[in-house]
N, C-alpha and C positions, 0 to 999 in steps of 0.2 A: 324245111321250115321249122320243124320241131327241134332240129339240131341247133339252129340259130337261136330260137327262143330259150332253149336250155342253157346255151352258152351265155346269153345276156343275163339270165336269172342267176347263173353261177357267179358271173362278174359282179352283179348287184349285191349278192349275199356277201361276197368277199369285201367289197367296198364298205358295206354296212358294218361288218365285223371290224374292219380297220378303223372306221370312224368311232366305233364304241371303244376300242383300245386307246385311241388318241384322246378321247374324252376322259376316260379313266385316268390316263397319265397326267392330263392337264389338271384334273380335279385333285389328284394326289399332290402334284407340285404346288397348286394353289393352297391346299390345306396345310402343307408343310411350311410354306412361306407365311401363312397366317399365324400358325403356332409360333414360328420364330419371331414374328413381329410382336406377338403378345409377350413372349419371354423378354424381348428387348425393352418393351415398355415397363415391365416389372423392374428391370435393372436401372432404369433412368432415374437419376438423382433429382429431386425437385429443387428448383432454383428460384431466386427472386432478383430483381434488378436493384442494385444499390450504387451509390456514388463512390468512386475511388479517385485517387490522385493520378494525374497523367505525367507529372514531373515532380522532382524532389521539392519538398516544402520544409522550411526550417522555422525555428521560433521567430515569431513576429511577422511572418508573411501573411499578407491579406489574401484570402481565398476568393478568386474570381471564377466565373463560369468557364473560362478557357483552361483553368488548371485542374478541372475535374471532369469525369464522364461516368456514364452508367455502364455497368457490366453485370452479368448474371453471376450470382454467388450461391453456393449450396445452402439450402435452408437449415440443414442439420448442423452446420458449422458457422451459423450467422453470429457475428459478434454483437454485443449489446451496444446500443447507441448509434447504430448506422442511420444514414439518411437515404430515403427511398424516393423522394420527390423534390422537385425544384422549390416547392413552397416550404419544405422542411429546412433546406439549406439556406435559402434566401427568403425568409418570411416577409421582410421589408423591401425586397427587391435587390437586384444585383449591385445597386449603388450603396447598399449597407452590408458589406461583407463581414464574414467571420475572420478571425485571425488565428493562425496556428500557435498552439501552446507547446508543441513538441515537434520533433522531426517526423515527417511522414514520407515514406518511400513511394516511388511510382507503383501504381496498382495496389497500394495499401488502402483499405477502406477508410473513409473519413468518419471518425468517431466523435461523438459529442464531448468526450473527456479530453480530446486532443485539440479542440478548437474553442474559441470564446463564443459568447452570445453575439448575435448580429450587432455590429457597430461598437463593440467593446474592444478596448486595447488589451494587449497581452501582458498585463501587469499582475502584481501579486493578488490584488482583489479578485481578479478573474479566476484564480486557481483556488481560492478559499472555499471550503465546503460550508454548507448552511450551518449557522450557529457558531462558527469558529472565528478566531481573531488572529491577527498577525502581531507577533511580539519580537522585538529586536534584542539580541544578546551581544554584548561586547566580548570580543575574542582577540587572541593574539596567536603567535606561532604555536605555543605550547598548549593553550586551552582550546584552539581550533583545529586540532588534529593535523597540524603542519600544512594546512591549506588544501587538504584532500576532500573537503566537504563540497557537495554539490546539491542544488535543489532537487528534491525527491528523496534524498537520503533520510535515514532516521538516526537520532542520537539519544544517548542517555545524558542527563544533566546532573552533575554533581555540585554540591555546595560545600565550600570550605570556609569555616569561620570559627569564632570563639563562642562557646556556650555561656550565657549570662549567669547561670547559677553556679557552675563549677569553675568557670574561667579557663576551661580546657579547650584546646583546638580539636575540631573534628572535621571529618569529610563524610558527607551523607548523600546518597542517591535520592534526589527529590522528584525527578520525572524520568520515566522510562519510555524509550522508543518514540520520541516525539518527532514529527516530520518537519523537515526544512522546506521552506517555500522560496527562499532567496538567500544568496550569498553576496554581501555588500548590496549593490543596487542591481544585481543580475539575477533574474528569475528563470533563466534558460537552463533546463535540466540536462542539456546536451553538451555542457562544457567538457573539454577534454584535458587541457593543461591545468594543473593545480595552481592556485593563486592564494597568497596570504591575505586573508580577509580581516577586516576590522570589526565587522558585525555580521551576524547571521540572523535571519528572520525565521521564526518557527510558527507553525500553525497550532494554536492552543485554544482550549475553552476559556471562558472568562475566569473560572476558578483557577485554572493553571496559570493564566496571565498574572493573577494576584500573587500566587505562590512564587513565580519567577521574579516578579518585580520586587517583592520583599527580600528574596534571597540575593538578588543582584545588589540591593542597597545595603545589605548587612554583611556581605562576604564576597568571595570569589567564586565564579561559576566556571566549570570545566566541562567540556563535551567529550563524549566517547562515541565513536562511530559504531552503529549496529549493522550487522551483516544483512544482506538483502533477504536471505532465506531464514533468518533467525527469528523464531517466534517465542522464545523464552522471555519471561518478564520477571524481574526480581526487584521489588521496591523496598527491601528491608536491609540494604547495605549501609552500614555506618561503622567507621573506623576512627578511633581516637588515638592519642599519642601513646598511651599505655598499651593498647592492643597492637599498634604498629611495632613497638619496641619489645613486646613480649613481657611487659612489666605487670605483675599481679599486684593489685591494690591491697595493701596491708590494713587490716582492721585491728585496732588496739582495744582490748577489753580490760577494764579496770578489775584488779583482783579484789575480792571481798575483804572488807576490813575485819580485823580480828575483834571479836566481841569482848568487851570488858564490863565487869560489874563492880559496884562500890556502894558503900553506905556513907552517909554524911553524919558526922557528929560535931558537937560544939565543944571547944576547949578554950577556956578563958574568953568566951564571947566570940570566937572565930569559928567559921564552918570549916571542917576538915574532911576531905574525901579519903576514905580508907578502902583500898581494893579488897574484894572478897571473891571467892570462886563462884562462877555462874552455875546455878543448879539446872536451868533449862536452856 
């Protein structure tokens, strides 16, 4: 009987030890998984839901609910001007859509700068910044950079005319890096093929509009295309004909007149000038 009791006790102690080892292994595994989960949470990038396009959009397309959807976007790389709610995209309801001002690719965020206000057309007025005005400049093949201008480009404006005081022809830079908002009647910045324009429309302040209007009425305006990454600005360019041909203006200085001295005497009632040496 004692043998049986001892055997049962031994088996019980063994099972208890085995249970302790299993519990320890389970706790170790659980702790390791818990630490791994904490590490994964630390590496998770925070995101927010924003609206993106689900199909290609081009200039002038009306944006409807079927053309956009919500996706999660990393917060640290969130563009400025995104739309997060239906009320932001369609504040007046889906029947008053926004219109695309530029091309938008699939899964590209819908940004405020790329669409109009609700119910507005994709015209020049929609792309003007606050306080700015649109001014049209007459151009031809030579003055319009051979038709390579597109909305969104920046141009330097040169005036060529005759100065009223000297009557000399000059060419002068009057506006630097002024943005284009339309070429002829086309405000789409995604134009590919060059076209010979008759007018270009620039975005300018009221002061700049006055300068351009005066310059256009008194001489010829010529445009020079500014590079996309060019930040240099020089508004002191002026070339006249003498500078162009390398002619130095000559200044004539009159030689001083020789000093003469004389005395006046009267002879037979007449005044006679007699030269004498000058003492001083």
